[in-house]
N, C-alpha and C positions, 0 to 999 in steps of 0.2 A: 727620688733621684733627680727629678726635674727641678725641684726647688734648690737642691745642692748645685746643680749645673748653672742655674740662673744666678745663684749667690756667688759662685766662683767668677762668673763673667762680670757681675757688678763690682765685686771686690777688685778685680784686675783693672777695671775702668776707673774706679775711685782712686786706686793707687797711682794711676797715670794721670789723674786729674781730668778724665773725660766725663762727659755727662751720660746719663742713661736714657736719653730721649729716644734713641733708636729702639729701645726695649719698651717703648711706651704702651699705654693702654690702647687696645684695639678699638674700644668703643668710644672713648673720649679724646684720644690722641694727646693725652697728658703723660708726663713722665711718671714712672712708677716710683713713688717715694715712700710707700707704706707696705708693710708685710702683715697680712691677716693671718694670725696664728691659728685661728679656728679652721680656715679653709686652706692653710699652708700655700698662700699665693701672694705674689706681689701685686699691689693695686695702686691706682692713682687716688688723689685726694677727693675727687668727685665720687668715685666708687665707695670710698670710705664712708661718705655721708649717706649712701643709699640704704634703703631698708634691709637689703641683703647682708650688709656688713656692719651696720650701725652699732649693734650690741656685741660685736666680736672684740676679742683682744687684739690690739695692734702694736706694732713696733716700727720705729723708723728703719729704713732699709739698711743703714750701716750697722745698727744694733742686731738686726736679724742675721746679717752676713757673719758677724762675729760670733753670734750664738750658735749658728749651724756649722761653723768651721769645726 
C-alpha cells in the first residue's frame, strides 16, 4: 500500500512536470529515481550502487509507476 501511495504521488508530480526531490532519499538527500523491485522501495542512485541493492532488480521510477498502476 505504501508503494502504491508513493507511486500515485510521483505520477501526479510527473504529470504536472514537478520534480520528486521533496520525496528524496533520507540518507543521501538525492532524488528517488529508481525502484528496487526486490525491496519494493524507491531509492536514489547512490543507494542503487550500495551492497544492499546492487544485485536487485531495478526499474526507473516512471516505469515502476506505470507497472504498479
